[in-house]
DSSP file (Angstrom, degrees, kcal/mol; ACC not computed):
  #  RESIDUE AA STRUCTURE BP1 BP2  ACC     N-H-->O    O-->H-N    N-H-->O    O-->H-N    TCO  KAPPA ALPHA  PHI   PSI    X-CA   Y-CA   Z-CA
    1    1 A A     >        0   0    0      0, 0.0     4,-3.1     0, 0.0     5,-0.2   0.000 360.0 360.0 360.0 -47.4   78.4    1.0  245.9
    2    2 A E  H  >  +     0   0    0      1,-0.2     4,-2.5     2,-0.2     5,-0.2   0.910 360.0  50.0 -59.9 -44.2   78.3    2.7  242.6
    3    3 A K  H  > S+     0   0    0      2,-0.2     4,-2.0     1,-0.2    -1,-0.2   0.934 111.0  51.0 -53.4 -50.3   76.6   -0.5  241.0
    4    4 A R  H  > S+     0   0    0      1,-0.2     4,-1.6     2,-0.2     3,-0.3   0.955 110.3  48.2 -59.4 -49.4   74.0   -0.4  243.8
    5    5 A F  H  X S+     0   0    0     -4,-3.1     4,-2.4     1,-0.3     3,-0.4   0.925 112.0  48.1 -53.9 -46.0   73.2    3.2  243.3
    6    6 A L  H  < S+     0   0    0     -4,-2.5    -1,-0.3     1,-0.2    -2,-0.2   0.790 105.8  58.8 -68.3 -27.2   72.8    2.8  239.5
    7    7 A S  H  < S+     0   0    0     -4,-2.0    -1,-0.2    -3,-0.3    -2,-0.2   0.827 110.9  43.4 -73.6 -26.6   70.6   -0.2  240.0
    8    8 A I  H  < S+     0   0    0     -4,-1.6    -2,-0.2    -3,-0.4    -1,-0.2   0.877 136.2  10.0 -78.5 -38.6   68.3    2.0  242.0
    9    9 A N    ><  -     0   0    0     -4,-2.4     3,-1.7    -5,-0.2    -1,-0.3  -0.813  61.8-169.9-143.3 100.8   68.4    4.9  239.6
   10   10 A P  T 3  S+     0   0    0      0, 0.0    -4,-0.1     0, 0.0    -1,-0.1   0.715  88.2  58.7 -59.3 -22.4   70.1    4.4  236.3
   11   11 A E  T 3  S+     0   0    0      2,-0.1    -5,-0.1    -5,-0.0    -2,-0.0   0.533  79.8 118.6 -86.8  -2.6   70.1    8.1  235.5
   12   12 A L    <   -     0   0    0     -3,-1.7     2,-0.7    -7,-0.2    -3,-0.0  -0.307  60.7-139.4 -59.9 143.5   72.1    8.9  238.6
   13   13 A I        -     0   0    0      2,-0.0     2,-0.5    -7,-0.0    -1,-0.1  -0.934  18.4-164.3-108.4 114.7   75.6   10.5  238.1
   14   14 A V        -     0   0    0     -2,-0.7     2,-0.7   -12,-0.0   -12,-0.0  -0.878   4.3-158.4-103.7 127.3   78.1    9.0  240.4
   15   15 A E        -     0   0    0     -2,-0.5     2,-0.3     2,-0.0    -2,-0.0  -0.913  13.5-167.8-106.2 112.3   81.3   10.9  240.8
   16   16 A R        -     0   0    0     -2,-0.7     2,-0.5     2,-0.0    -2,-0.0  -0.753  12.8-164.0-101.5 143.3   84.1    8.7  242.1
   17   17 A F        -     0   0    0     -2,-0.3     2,-1.7     2,-0.1    -2,-0.0  -0.944   5.3-162.0-125.5 108.4   87.4    9.7  243.4
   18   18 A D        +     0   0    0     -2,-0.5     2,-0.3     2,-0.1    -2,-0.0  -0.496  56.7 104.2 -90.4  66.9   90.0    7.0  243.6
   19   19 A I  S    S-     0   0    0     -2,-1.7     2,-0.7     6,-0.0    -2,-0.1  -0.928  75.6-113.8-138.2 163.1   92.2    8.8  246.0
   20   20 A F        -     0   0    0     -2,-0.3     2,-0.3     2,-0.0     5,-0.2  -0.918  41.7-122.5 -96.8 112.1   93.1    8.7  249.6
   21   21 A Y        +     0   0    0     -2,-0.7    22,-0.1     4,-0.1    25,-0.1  -0.379  55.7 135.4 -63.7 115.4   91.9   12.0  251.1
   22   22 A L  S >> S-     0   0    0     -2,-0.3     4,-1.7    24,-0.1     3,-1.5  -0.949  71.5 -91.0-148.9 163.6   94.7   13.8  252.7
   23   23 A P  T 34 S+     0   0    0      0, 0.0     4,-0.4     0, 0.0     3,-0.1   0.860 127.1  55.0 -44.1 -37.8   96.0   17.4  252.7
   24   24 A E  T 34 S+     0   0    0      1,-0.2     3,-0.2     2,-0.1    -3,-0.1   0.830 118.1  32.5 -69.7 -30.3   98.2   16.6  249.7
   25   25 A T  T X4 S+     0   0    0     -3,-1.5     3,-2.0    -5,-0.2     4,-0.2   0.522  90.4  98.7-100.9  -7.4   95.1   15.3  247.6
   26   26 A A  G >< S+     0   0    0     -4,-1.7     3,-1.5     1,-0.3    -1,-0.1   0.771  73.8  63.0 -52.0 -34.6   92.4   17.6  249.0
   27   27 A D  G 3  S+     0   0    0     -4,-0.4    -1,-0.3     1,-0.3    -2,-0.1   0.702  86.7  75.0 -72.3 -19.5   92.5   20.0  246.1
   28   28 A E  G <  S+     0   0    0     -3,-2.0     2,-0.5     1,-0.1    -1,-0.3   0.670  94.6  58.6 -65.4 -14.4   91.4   17.2  243.8
   29   29 A I  S <  S-     0   0    0     -3,-1.5     2,-1.1    -4,-0.2    -1,-0.1  -0.959  74.1-149.7-123.1 117.2   87.9   17.6  245.2
   30   30 A N    >   -     0   0    0     -2,-0.5     3,-2.2     1,-0.2     4,-0.2  -0.699  10.7-169.5 -86.9 100.6   85.9   20.8  245.1
   31   31 A L  G >  S+     0   0    0     -2,-1.1     3,-2.2     1,-0.3    -1,-0.2   0.800  79.1  71.4 -62.7 -28.9   83.8   20.7  248.2
   32   32 A S  G 3  S+     0   0    0      1,-0.3    -1,-0.3    -3,-0.1    -2,-0.1   0.631  84.0  72.1 -64.0 -12.6   81.7   23.7  247.1
   33   33 A D  G <  S+     0   0    0     -3,-2.2     2,-0.3    26,-0.0    -1,-0.3   0.569  90.8  76.0 -73.1  -9.4   80.2   21.3  244.5
   34   34 A Y    <   -     0   0    0     -3,-2.2     3,-0.1    -4,-0.2     0, 0.0  -0.787  66.3-150.6-113.7 148.0   78.2   19.5  247.3
   35   35 A D  S    S+     0   0    0     -2,-0.3     2,-0.3     1,-0.3    -1,-0.1   0.701  86.5   1.4 -86.8 -19.6   75.2   20.4  249.3
   36   36 A F        -     0   0    0     23,-0.1     2,-0.4    -5,-0.1    -1,-0.3  -0.967  64.9-144.0-162.1 149.3   76.3   18.4  252.3
   37   37 A I  E     -a   61   0A   0     23,-2.1    25,-2.0    -2,-0.3     2,-0.6  -0.968   3.2-159.7-121.6 138.8   79.4   16.2  253.3
   38   38 A I  E     -a   62   0A   0     -2,-0.4     2,-0.7    23,-0.2    25,-0.2  -0.975  14.7-153.7-111.6 114.2   79.2   13.1  255.4
   39   39 A D  E     +a   63   0A   0     23,-3.0    25,-3.1    -2,-0.6     8,-0.0  -0.793  32.5 153.9 -94.3 118.4   82.7   12.4  256.9
   40   40 A A        +     0   0    0     -2,-0.7     2,-0.2    23,-0.2    -1,-0.1  -0.029  27.6 141.8-127.0  33.6   83.4    8.8  257.7
   41   41 A I        -     0   0    0      1,-0.1    -2,-0.0     2,-0.1    23,-0.0  -0.510  41.7-155.6 -76.6 136.0   87.2    9.0  257.3
   42   42 A D        +     0   0    0     -2,-0.2     2,-0.6    24,-0.0    -1,-0.1   0.505  69.8  88.2 -87.1  -6.7   89.3    6.9  259.8
   43   43 A N     >  -     0   0    0      1,-0.1     4,-2.8   -22,-0.1     5,-0.2  -0.837  66.5-150.6-104.2 119.3   92.4    9.0  259.5
   44   44 A V  H  > S+     0   0    0     -2,-0.6     4,-2.3     1,-0.2     5,-0.2   0.873  96.8  50.8 -56.9 -41.2   92.6   12.0  262.0
   45   45 A T  H  > S+     0   0    0      1,-0.2     4,-2.4     2,-0.2    -1,-0.2   0.944 113.9  44.3 -66.3 -46.7   94.7   14.2  259.7
   46   46 A A  H  > S+     0   0    0      2,-0.2     4,-2.6     1,-0.2    -2,-0.2   0.880 111.7  53.3 -67.0 -35.8   92.3   13.6  256.8
   47   47 A K  H  X S+     0   0    0     -4,-2.8     4,-2.8     2,-0.2     5,-0.2   0.950 111.7  45.9 -57.6 -49.8   89.2   14.2  259.0
   48   48 A I  H  X S+     0   0    0     -4,-2.3     4,-2.5     1,-0.2     5,-0.3   0.905 111.4  50.9 -64.5 -42.1   90.6   17.5  260.2
   49   49 A E  H  X S+     0   0    0     -4,-2.4     4,-2.6    -5,-0.2     5,-0.3   0.945 112.6  47.5 -61.5 -46.2   91.6   18.6  256.7
   50   50 A L  H  X S+     0   0    0     -4,-2.6     4,-2.8     1,-0.2    -2,-0.2   0.949 114.1  46.1 -61.0 -47.4   88.1   17.8  255.4
   51   51 A I  H  X S+     0   0    0     -4,-2.8     4,-2.1     2,-0.2    -1,-0.2   0.883 112.6  48.2 -64.8 -39.6   86.3   19.6  258.2
   52   52 A V  H  X S+     0   0    0     -4,-2.5     4,-2.4    -5,-0.2    -1,-0.2   0.914 114.9  46.7 -66.6 -43.7   88.4   22.7  258.1
   53   53 A R  H  X S+     0   0    0     -4,-2.6     4,-1.9    -5,-0.3    -2,-0.2   0.915 110.9  51.8 -66.0 -40.9   88.0   23.0  254.3
   54   54 A A  H  <>S+     0   0    0     -4,-2.8     5,-2.9    -5,-0.3     4,-0.3   0.938 111.5  48.4 -57.2 -47.1   84.2   22.3  254.5
   55   55 A E  H ><5S+     0   0    0     -4,-2.1     3,-1.4     1,-0.2    -1,-0.2   0.914 109.9  49.9 -63.2 -45.5   83.9   25.1  257.0
   56   56 A K  H 3<5S+     0   0    0     -4,-2.4    -1,-0.2     1,-0.2    -2,-0.2   0.808 113.9  46.9 -61.5 -29.1   85.9   27.6  255.0
   57   57 A Q  T 3<5S-     0   0    0     -4,-1.9    -1,-0.2    -5,-0.2    -2,-0.2   0.361 112.9-117.7 -90.8   2.2   83.8   26.8  252.0
   58   58 A G  T < 5 +     0   0    0     -3,-1.4    -3,-0.2    -4,-0.3    -4,-0.1   0.787  64.2 145.3  67.5  23.7   80.5   27.0  253.8
   59   59 A V      < -     0   0    0     -5,-2.9    -1,-0.2    -6,-0.2    -2,-0.1  -0.878  50.7-122.1-100.8 120.7   79.6   23.4  253.1
   60   60 A P        -     0   0    0      0, 0.0   -23,-2.1     0, 0.0     2,-0.3  -0.251  35.8-176.5 -58.9 145.8   77.6   21.7  255.9
   61   61 A I  E     -a   37   0A   0    -25,-0.2    45,-0.7   -23,-0.0     2,-0.4  -0.999  22.3-163.0-144.7 139.8   79.3   18.6  257.3
   62   62 A I  E     -ab  38 106A   0    -25,-2.0   -23,-3.0    -2,-0.3     2,-0.4  -0.988  20.1-152.3-124.4 139.7   78.5   15.9  259.9
   63   63 A S  E     -ab  39 107A   0     43,-2.2    45,-2.5    -2,-0.4     2,-0.4  -0.923   7.9-138.3-114.6 130.4   81.4   13.8  261.1
   64   64 A S  E     - b   0 108A   0    -25,-3.1    45,-0.2    -2,-0.4     3,-0.1  -0.753  20.8-158.9 -88.6 132.8   81.4   10.2  262.3
   65   65 A M        -     0   0    0     43,-2.7     2,-0.1    -2,-0.4    44,-0.1  -0.108  45.8 -43.0 -95.1-163.2   83.6    9.6  265.4
   66   66 A G        +     0   0    0      1,-0.1    44,-0.4    44,-0.1    -1,-0.2  -0.409  45.1 168.2 -77.0 134.9   84.9    6.2  266.5
   67   67 A T    >   +     0   0    0     -2,-0.1     3,-1.1    -3,-0.1    58,-0.4   0.272  42.5 122.7-120.1   6.6   82.7    3.1  266.4
   68   68 A G  T 3  S+     0   0    0      1,-0.3    56,-0.3    56,-0.1     3,-0.1  -0.392  79.1  11.6 -63.3 142.4   85.6    0.7  266.9
   69   69 A N  T 3  S+     0   0    0     54,-4.5    46,-2.4     1,-0.2     2,-0.4   0.773  99.9 125.9  61.9  28.4   85.4   -1.5  270.0
   70   70 A K    <   +     0   0    0     -3,-1.1    55,-0.5    53,-0.4    -1,-0.2  -0.976  33.3 175.5-121.6 133.2   81.7   -0.5  270.4
   71   71 A L        +     0   0    0     -2,-0.4     3,-0.1     1,-0.1    -1,-0.1   0.394  63.0  73.8-113.3  -4.3   79.0   -3.1  270.7
   72   72 A S    >   +     0   0    0      1,-0.1     3,-2.1     2,-0.0    40,-0.2  -0.780  46.0 175.9-121.5  87.3   75.9   -0.9  271.4
   73   73 A P  G >  S+     0   0    0      0, 0.0     3,-2.0     0, 0.0    -1,-0.1   0.789  78.6  71.7 -62.9 -24.4   74.7    1.0  268.4
   74   74 A E  G 3  S+     0   0    0      1,-0.3    -2,-0.0    -3,-0.1    54,-0.0   0.605  89.2  64.6 -62.2 -11.0   71.8    2.3  270.5
   75   75 A M  G <  S+     0   0    0     -3,-2.1    36,-2.0     2,-0.0     2,-0.3   0.361  78.8 108.5 -94.2   4.3   74.4    4.4  272.3
   76   76 A L  E <   +C  110   0A   0     -3,-2.0     2,-0.3    34,-0.2    34,-0.2  -0.627  45.8 169.1 -82.0 135.6   75.1    6.4  269.3
   77   77 A E  E     -C  109   0A   0     32,-2.8    32,-2.4    -2,-0.3     2,-0.5  -0.955  35.3-116.5-144.3 167.6   73.9   10.0  269.1
   78   78 A I  E     +C  108   0A   0     -2,-0.3     2,-0.3    30,-0.2    30,-0.2  -0.902  50.4 133.6-106.2 125.9   74.2   13.2  267.2
   79   79 A A  E     -C  107   0A   0     28,-2.1    28,-2.4    -2,-0.5     2,-0.2  -0.976  58.3 -74.4-156.9 170.4   75.8   16.3  269.1
   80   80 A D  E >   -C  106   0A   0     -2,-0.3     3,-2.9    26,-0.2     4,-0.3  -0.520  44.5-119.6 -70.3 143.9   78.1   19.0  268.8
   81   81 A I  G >  S+     0   0    0     24,-2.6     3,-1.1     1,-0.3    -1,-0.1   0.808 113.1  57.4 -56.9 -30.6   81.7   17.9  269.0
   82   82 A Y  G 3  S+     0   0    0      1,-0.2    -1,-0.3    23,-0.2    -2,-0.1   0.451 104.2  52.5 -80.6   1.5   82.2   20.1  272.1
   83   83 A K  G <  S+     0   0    0     -3,-2.9    -1,-0.2     2,-0.0    -2,-0.2   0.243  87.1 112.7-114.3   7.6   79.4   18.4  273.9
   84   84 A T    <   -     0   0    0     -3,-1.1     2,-0.3    -4,-0.3    27,-0.1  -0.332  40.9-177.0 -76.9 157.5   80.8   14.8  273.4
   85   85 A S        +     0   0    0     25,-0.1     2,-2.1    -2,-0.1     5,-0.1  -0.964  55.9  18.3-147.9 166.3   82.1   12.6  276.1
   86   86 A V  S    S+     0   0    0     -2,-0.3    25,-0.1     1,-0.1    -2,-0.0  -0.230  84.7 112.6  73.3 -49.1   83.7    9.1  276.4
   87   87 A C     >  -     0   0    0     -2,-2.1     4,-2.1    23,-0.2     5,-0.1  -0.397  54.1-156.4 -70.3 115.6   84.7    8.8  272.7
   88   88 A P  H  > S+     0   0    0      0, 0.0     4,-1.8     0, 0.0     5,-0.2   0.894  94.6  50.5 -61.2 -39.5   88.6    8.8  272.4
   89   89 A L  H  > S+     0   0    0      1,-0.2     4,-2.5     2,-0.2     5,-0.2   0.908 108.5  51.5 -66.0 -40.5   88.5    9.9  268.8
   90   90 A A  H  > S+     0   0    0      2,-0.2     4,-2.7     1,-0.2    -1,-0.2   0.900 106.9  55.5 -58.6 -43.3   86.1   12.8  269.7
   91   91 A R  H  X S+     0   0    0     -4,-2.1     4,-1.7     2,-0.2    -2,-0.2   0.935 111.1  43.6 -55.7 -51.9   88.6   13.8  272.5
   92   92 A V  H  X S+     0   0    0     -4,-1.8     4,-2.3     1,-0.2    -1,-0.2   0.908 114.4  49.6 -61.8 -44.0   91.4   14.1  269.9
   93   93 A M  H  X S+     0   0    0     -4,-2.5     4,-3.0     1,-0.2     5,-0.3   0.867 105.9  56.7 -70.2 -33.8   89.3   15.9  267.3
   94   94 A R  H  X S+     0   0    0     -4,-2.7     4,-2.4     2,-0.2    -1,-0.2   0.959 111.0  43.5 -56.5 -52.2   88.0   18.4  269.9
   95   95 A R  H  X S+     0   0    0     -4,-1.7     4,-1.9     2,-0.2    -2,-0.2   0.922 116.8  45.7 -57.4 -49.8   91.6   19.5  270.7
   96   96 A E  H  X S+     0   0    0     -4,-2.3     4,-0.9     1,-0.2    -2,-0.2   0.914 115.4  46.1 -70.2 -42.7   92.8   19.6  267.1
   97   97 A L  H  <>S+     0   0    0     -4,-3.0     5,-2.7     1,-0.2     3,-0.3   0.856 110.0  53.6 -75.2 -30.1   89.7   21.5  265.8
   98   98 A K  H ><5S+     0   0    0     -4,-2.4     3,-1.4    -5,-0.3    -1,-0.2   0.920 107.2  52.6 -59.3 -45.3   89.8   24.0  268.7
   99   99 A N  H 3<5S+     0   0    0     -4,-1.9    -1,-0.2     1,-0.3    -2,-0.2   0.690 110.2  48.4 -65.8 -21.1   93.4   24.7  267.8
  100  100 A R  T 3<5S-     0   0    0     -4,-0.9    -1,-0.3    -3,-0.3    -2,-0.2   0.347 120.4-107.7-100.1  -0.1   92.3   25.3  264.2
  101  101 A G  T < 5 +     0   0    0     -3,-1.4     2,-0.6    -4,-0.3    -3,-0.2   0.614  63.2 152.4  82.2  13.7   89.5   27.7  265.2
  102  102 A V      < -     0   0    0     -5,-2.7    -1,-0.3     1,-0.2    -2,-0.1  -0.666  22.3-172.7 -80.7 123.1   86.5   25.5  264.5
  103  103 A K        +     0   0    0     -2,-0.6     2,-0.3     1,-0.2    -1,-0.2   0.737  62.0   9.6 -88.9 -23.3   83.8   26.5  266.8
  104  104 A K        +     0   0    0     -7,-0.1     2,-0.3   -23,-0.1    -1,-0.2  -0.985  53.8 173.1-152.9 157.9   81.1   23.9  266.1
  105  105 A L        -     0   0    0     -2,-0.3   -24,-2.6    -3,-0.1     2,-0.4  -0.816  28.6-130.7-167.4 126.4   80.7   20.6  264.3
  106  106 A K  E     +bC  62  80A   0    -45,-0.7   -43,-2.2    -2,-0.3     2,-0.3  -0.663  38.8 177.1 -78.9 134.2   77.8   18.1  264.3
  107  107 A V  E     -bC  63  79A   0    -28,-2.4   -28,-2.1    -2,-0.4     2,-0.5  -0.959  33.8-133.3-136.4 154.5   79.1   14.6  265.0
  108  108 A I  E     +bC  64  78A   0    -45,-2.5   -43,-2.7    -2,-0.3     2,-0.3  -0.954  44.4 153.8-102.4 130.0   77.9   11.1  265.5
  109  109 A Y  E     - C   0  77A   0    -32,-2.4   -32,-2.8    -2,-0.5     2,-0.4  -0.962  37.7-118.5-148.2 163.3   79.6    9.5  268.5
  110  110 A S  E     - C   0  76A   0    -44,-0.4   -23,-0.2    -2,-0.3   -34,-0.2  -0.883   2.1-154.5-113.6 144.0   78.9    6.9  271.1
  111  111 A K        +     0   0    0    -36,-2.0     2,-0.2    -2,-0.4   -35,-0.1   0.444  67.3 111.5 -86.9  -1.8   78.6    7.3  274.8
  112  112 A E  S    S-     0   0    0    -37,-0.2    -2,-0.1   -40,-0.2     3,-0.0  -0.539  75.5-119.2 -75.4 136.1   79.6    3.6  275.2
  113  113 A E        -     0   0    0     -2,-0.2   -26,-0.1     1,-0.1    -1,-0.1  -0.600  36.8-109.0 -68.2 130.4   83.0    3.0  276.7
  114  114 A P        -     0   0    0      0, 0.0     2,-0.2     0, 0.0   -44,-0.2  -0.321  33.3-109.1 -60.3 144.4   85.2    1.2  274.2
  115  115 A I        -     0   0    0    -46,-2.4     2,-0.4     1,-0.1   -45,-0.0  -0.528  34.7-118.4 -72.4 138.1   85.9   -2.4  275.0
  116  116 A K        +     0   0    0     -2,-0.2     2,-0.3    -3,-0.1    -1,-0.1  -0.646  41.8 168.0 -81.1 132.7   89.6   -3.0  276.1
  117  117 A T        -     0   0    0     -2,-0.4     0, 0.0     2,-0.3     0, 0.0  -0.853  47.1-115.6-135.8 172.4   91.5   -5.3  273.9
  118  118 A D  S    S+     0   0    0     -2,-0.3     2,-0.2     3,-0.0    -2,-0.0   0.628  88.8  95.1 -85.2 -10.2   95.2   -6.2  273.4
  119  119 A S        -     0   0    0      1,-0.1    -2,-0.3     2,-0.1     4,-0.1  -0.581  66.7-150.3 -83.7 141.4   95.2   -4.8  269.9
  120  120 A S  S    S+     0   0    0     -2,-0.2    -1,-0.1     2,-0.1    -2,-0.0   0.680  84.3  73.5 -79.0 -20.0   96.3   -1.2  269.2
  121  121 A V  S    S-     0   0    0      1,-0.0    -2,-0.1    -3,-0.0     2,-0.1  -0.861  90.6-121.0 -96.7 124.7   93.9   -1.0  266.3
  122  122 A P        -     0   0    0      0, 0.0     2,-0.3     0, 0.0    -2,-0.1  -0.346  25.4-138.5 -62.4 136.0   90.3   -0.7  267.2
  123  123 A G        -     0   0    0     -4,-0.1   -54,-4.5    -2,-0.1     2,-0.5  -0.655  10.4-143.2 -95.1 153.0   88.1   -3.6  265.9
  124  124 A S        -     0   0    0     -2,-0.3     2,-0.2   -56,-0.3   -56,-0.1  -0.938   4.2-142.3-116.7 135.5   84.6   -3.0  264.4
  125  125 A I    >   -     0   0    0    -55,-0.5     3,-0.7    -2,-0.5   -55,-0.1  -0.648  31.0-111.5 -89.9 154.0   81.6   -5.2  264.8
  126  126 A S  T 3  S+     0   0    0     -2,-0.2    -1,-0.1     1,-0.2    -2,-0.0   0.648 107.8  45.4 -67.5 -15.7   79.4   -5.5  261.6
  127  127 A F  T 3> S+     0   0    0      2,-0.1     4,-0.9     3,-0.1    -1,-0.2   0.634  99.9  62.1-109.5 -11.9   76.3   -3.7  263.0
  128  128 A T  H <> S+     0   0    0     -3,-0.7     4,-1.5   -58,-0.2    -2,-0.1   0.920  99.0  50.0 -85.4 -40.2   77.6   -0.5  264.7
  129  129 A P  H  > S+     0   0    0      0, 0.0     4,-2.0     0, 0.0     5,-0.1   0.913 108.9  53.7 -63.1 -38.3   79.3    1.4  261.9
  130  130 A P  H  > S+     0   0    0      0, 0.0     4,-2.7     0, 0.0     5,-0.2   0.920 104.8  55.4 -63.4 -38.6   76.3    1.1  259.6
  131  131 A V  H  X S+     0   0    0     -4,-0.9     4,-2.2     1,-0.2     5,-0.2   0.908 105.5  51.4 -55.4 -42.1   74.1    2.5  262.3
  132  132 A A  H  X S+     0   0    0     -4,-1.5     4,-2.2     1,-0.2    -1,-0.2   0.890 109.6  50.6 -59.4 -40.0   76.3    5.5  262.4
  133  133 A G  H  X S+     0   0    0     -4,-2.0     4,-2.6     2,-0.2    -2,-0.2   0.890 110.0  49.8 -64.9 -39.0   75.9    5.8  258.6
  134  134 A Y  H  X S+     0   0    0     -4,-2.7     4,-2.6     2,-0.2    -2,-0.2   0.875 109.5  51.1 -64.3 -37.9   72.1    5.6  258.9
  135  135 A L  H  X S+     0   0    0     -4,-2.2     4,-2.5    -5,-0.2    -2,-0.2   0.930 111.5  48.1 -66.0 -44.3   72.1    8.3  261.6
  136  136 A A  H  X S+     0   0    0     -4,-2.2     4,-2.4     2,-0.2    -2,-0.2   0.905 111.8  49.9 -64.6 -43.5   74.3   10.6  259.3
  137  137 A A  H  X S+     0   0    0     -4,-2.6     4,-2.8     2,-0.2     5,-0.2   0.954 110.6  49.1 -57.0 -51.7   72.0   10.0  256.3
  138  138 A S  H  X S+     0   0    0     -4,-2.6     4,-2.4     1,-0.2     5,-0.2   0.901 111.3  49.0 -52.2 -47.7   69.0   10.8  258.3
  139  139 A Y  H  X S+     0   0    0     -4,-2.5     4,-2.4     1,-0.2    -1,-0.2   0.946 112.7  48.1 -63.4 -45.9   70.5   14.0  259.7
  140  140 A V  H  X S+     0   0    0     -4,-2.4     4,-2.4     2,-0.2     5,-0.2   0.924 113.3  47.1 -63.0 -46.4   71.6   15.1  256.1
  141  141 A I  H  X S+     0   0    0     -4,-2.8     4,-2.4     2,-0.2    -1,-0.2   0.919 113.1  46.7 -59.0 -46.0   68.2   14.4  254.6
  142  142 A K  H  X S+     0   0    0     -4,-2.4     4,-2.7    -5,-0.2    -1,-0.2   0.915 114.2  49.7 -60.1 -44.6   66.3   16.1  257.3
  143  143 A N  H  X S+     0   0    0     -4,-2.4     4,-1.5    -5,-0.2    -2,-0.2   0.874 110.9  48.7 -67.8 -39.5   68.7   19.1  257.1
  144  144 A L  H  < S+     0   0    0     -4,-2.4    -1,-0.2     2,-0.2    -2,-0.2   0.891 113.2  47.5 -69.1 -40.1   68.4   19.4  253.3
  145  145 A I  H >< S+     0   0    0     -4,-2.4     3,-1.3    -5,-0.2    -2,-0.2   0.949 112.9  48.6 -64.4 -47.5   64.5   19.2  253.5
  146  146 A E  H 3< S+     0   0    0     -4,-2.7    -1,-0.2     1,-0.3    -2,-0.2   0.794 114.7  45.1 -64.0 -30.8   64.3   21.8  256.2
  147  147 A N  T 3<        0   0    0     -4,-1.5    -1,-0.3    -5,-0.2    -2,-0.2   0.085 360.0 360.0-104.4  20.2   66.7   24.2  254.4
  148  148 A K    <         0   0    0     -3,-1.3    -1,-0.2    -5,-0.0    -2,-0.1   0.460 360.0 360.0 -68.1 360.0   65.1   24.0  250.9
């Protein structure tokens, strides 16, 4: 990704963190340095840590919920976490965030029922996760423009 960014804009400053974001490593990143955060982490503990820290530091954040076992990117939408339905990850996140006092959070989630499989790990099709990323990018850019 870094090479691609620099091919578009060679003057861009890319800040990379070669860490797995968890409560133990969270202090390595100063979230207040950023205008907006897009959370695309697959680990619930890490997602919660990032969201809670962003809220405490007043940094806007949008969080992507589960796209595994979903084949219909047109069913993705942006909503508050407490207004989501169907998504198993959003259900877990709602409970955990409520327990931590988080009152609101913009998320990208799907109203599509996940496909049932024999695997305990959700599988991802090549086209659904990128659409969630495009929705997140669009939301952030619009928000930054509106709040300039």
